[in-house]
N, C-alpha and C positions, 0 to 999 in steps of 0.2 A: 436692414440693408444697406450697406455703406454707398454714398452716389460718387461715382467716378469723376475725378476730378480730370475737367480738360486741360490741358499741357498748354495749350495755346493762351498768350497773354490778349492778345487781339483778332478778330478775324479777319481773316486772309481776304481781302477783296482788290477790285484791280488797281490800287495806287500800292499794295505789296510784291501783288506779281510784275506790276508793271518795274518795279526798283529792284527786282531779280531777273529779270530780264535785261536790264539796263547793268547791272555788275557783272552779268556774264558776258555781254555783248564786248564791252568797253575792255572788261580784262583780257579778251582776244584781239581785239585790234590793239590793244598796250604790244603785246606780246608781237603780234605779226609784224606791227611798225618798226619795232627796235630789231627784232631778227633782219630786216630790210636794211636796216642802217646802223649797228650797235655807235660806232663813231661820228653821226651825224648829229648835228647840235639840232635841226629841226626833228627827226626821229625819237629824238634822245625827249625834247621839251611835248610832244604831240601824245608820246608813251608815256609821262611823268602824268600828262593830265588826265588821259583816258584811266591810269592805275587809280589815280585819286579819286576820278569820278565812281569808279567800280568798288573802289570801298566806302566811299560815302554811299552809294544806294545800297549796298549789302548789310552795313552797318544799320541803315534804315531798318531794313528786313528785317535783322536778327532782333534786334530793339524794339522794333511793333510788338513783332511775335512773341519771340520769346521773353518781352520785357529785361534784359539783360543789360542792367547799369553801366558796366564797360563798353557798350556798343553806342550806348547813347553818347555818352564822351567820345567814341573814335570819331561818331556821327558830324560832332561839332567839329571836332578840330579839323575833318578833312572839308567842311564847309570853310574854314577858314582858309584852309589853303586853296582852294577853288579860285578865289579871286588872282591872289602872284602869278600861280601857272597858269590861268587862263588867259593873260598878259603877259607873261612870258613867253606863252606859244605863240600869240598874237605878234609879239613884237619881234620872232622868229622868224615868224611868217613872213610876217610884212614889210618890216624893218622902217614905223611909224616916224615921221620926224616931227622934231617940234619939243617945245616944254612941258605942255600938257601933259604928253603921254607920261612923260618921263616924268614926273610928277604923280602920275594915278599909280604907278607901278611903285615911287617910292611909297605912296601911301598905303599900297596894298601889303609894302615889305611891314609895314611902320604898324598897321592893320593887327597882321599877326604876333608879330613881336608882345607885343601888348597882353591881347589875350590869350594867347597859347599857355602862360600859366594858370591865372586863373581855371580856365578849363583843369589843366592839369590837376593842380589842387583841390578839385572837387568842387570846384564853387559855381558852374556852370548851370547851376540849377537855379542860383539867384536871378530874377527875372533880367533884370535888366544886363548880366552879363549874358544869358540864352538870348535875348532878340538880338544884342550887338554881335554874334557870333553869327543867327541864322541868316539877318539880314546882310553879311557883307557881301554877298554877291551881286549887290547892288552897284558895286564898282565896275562890273564888269558889264552891265547895262549904259552905267556912264561914259565909260572907255568905247563902247562899240558905235554907242550912239554921235559921239564928237570925233570918230572917226567917219564915220558915214556922213555926217551934216559937215565935215573939212572935204571930203571928194564931193559930194554931191553938189556944193555950191560951187565946186570947181577952182579951189584955191589951192588946192594939190593936183597930182598926175596922180592916177593908179600906184596903189602901191603893191610894191610883192613882186615885179617884171622879174621871170627867170626862166629859162631858155632862151627858146623862140621868142619869148614876149619884152626880152632884157632892154631890147632897143627899142621898142615900143614901132617897128619899123613902120607900120600904117595908122591908119584910124580905127580899121576894123580890130586890131588886135588891143589897140588901146581901149575900145568899145567894150572887148569880151573882157576885158581883166576887172574895168571899172564894174560890169554884172555881175564878176565872180567876188567882187569884194563886197558888193550889195549885200549879195546873199547871209556873204558870211557874216558881214555886220547885223542883218537883219535877224539873220536866224536865230545866232549868237543871244540875241535881247528877246530875241520871243521865246526861247526853249529855257533861257536863265530865268525869266520873269513868270512860265508858267512854271519850274520844278519847283519854285520855291511859294509856290501858292497853296504850299499844305498845311503853315502856318495863320491863314486868315481864313478863319471859319468859314465865311459868307461865300466864300468860293468851291467851299466842297472838297471832296475828292478824287474828284473825276477831268479837271482842270489838270491837277497836277500828274496824273499817270499820262493823261494826251502830251503832259510835259515829256516826262521820259522816255515816251515811244517815241514823239520827235527828236531828243534826243539822241537815240541811238541814231538816227535816219541821219542826222547833220553829223555826227562824229562817224559815220559812214561813208557818207561823200566828201568827207575832210581828208578820209585817207588817201584820196587821189592827187589829192594836192602835196601830201604829204610825200608819198612812199614815188608817183611819176612824178610829181611836178609838173600838171596839166590840168588843164581846166576838164572841170567834172560835165562830162556829154550824158543827153539823155541815151542813148543808146548803150554804153556802158553803164548805164545807173538799172535802166531794165533787165539787160543781160546778166547782172551780178545778183537782181533780186531774181530772176528765174531759175537762174544756175543753183544760188543759196536754196534757194525753196524747192528745189526739186532733191538737193541732197538732203537738206533736213525731216524731207516726205521719208525719205527712203530710210534714213538712218532710224528713224520715231515707228516706222513699219517693221525695220530688222528689231529690235527690244519689242515692241510686242507681240510679233509670231513667236518671238524664242522664248522670252518670258512669262509670258500674259497664262499659260496655259500650267505654270509649276510653282504656284507662289506658296500651296499646300508644303513643299518642300522646297526647304532653304537648302540646303548644299545644291540640287540641280538649277535653282533660281539660280544660283551664281556663279556654276559653271555655263548658265545658259547663256548669262546676260555678258560674260569674257564672250563667249564665242560671238553675240552679237556686235560687240565694241567692237570685236576684231573683224569682222565682216564691213564696216561702215567705217572704219580707220584705210582696209587694205582697198576699198572700192569706192570710194569718196572719191579720190581725185581722179582716176580713171571719167568716172561719170560725170564729174564737175566740166572735165574738157569736152566728152563727146556730148554732153547738152548744149556748153557753151557753144561747140559749134553749129549743133543743129539751128538752135536758137539763130544764131546769127546768118543761117543761111537761109531759113527760109524770112526774117525781116525785115535783115538788113543786105539783100543782096549787094546793091550796088558799092556799098561802105567798103565789102568786102574785095570786089573785084577792085575798089581803088587801092585797098591797102596792100593788093598781092602784087599789083603794078609796080607800088612804092619799092615793095620790097625787093622786087627784081631788078628796078632801076639802079637800086642803092648795092645791090649784087653785080650789077656790070658796072658801075663808076670803080668798085673797090677791086673786082678783077683786071681793069685797065693800067691801075697802079701798081 
């Protein structure tokens, strides 16, 4: 009797699953942010970076699970793209001053230009070329540490003031902006360091998987700084997490209830899968709005009252003119 051959080249573990989750979330974030400002440079920079991360994570998933050579090269190419796109996003968001950061950006561009052709010509399995490509995100860590140190030592004012923070009207605003930047820098260092640890055998596969999950959270939080140009508040984070979790649960239940009992009939399975997707698409926005409103009323009544007063005052001022 011929033994059935396993179609997978590797066992699917937490690292592989987390890379697939990272790919899906970053792809969604990329499309969403780009749709909110197609001509905005910051939106484009964020979208390009998250799309690169999505491709980077998905190619890792495919070549790890299916051992497809093409996706191994794609993974290396997107790894090379991460430093220039990351520094471009930081430059667009924060507008760092000085020659050091500019030289780091130029170094990332040169690094990519030098290594991209050997990888395209199939030389990426040469050990030193592969290692140089895999460890290229070190430039992201160096840049974030430099920016963090320059602000922490007080040699420069908090970077990236926009909107009500552009003039630094008072010390509290400046302090809030500095805290945001510190989280941005240190978060960037941590997630980059953890996500690249799969190349270090001693760290195992759990730490890189945690890094992937933290990267999902990191770019989800950064979305507010890009789309709304506002500081990320704990209320907004909790509300979004709760609403998204409820929406995902409803979608999951719709698919399970409508498809789980028809696995034996392929046609009926596809029809019910379409119906489940239709129900999810139609109901998700009203459900999100309802859950978000209930969440705000239950846990943030005072904040809702202040927001309502602010809106009423704005309407009165607009009416006066």
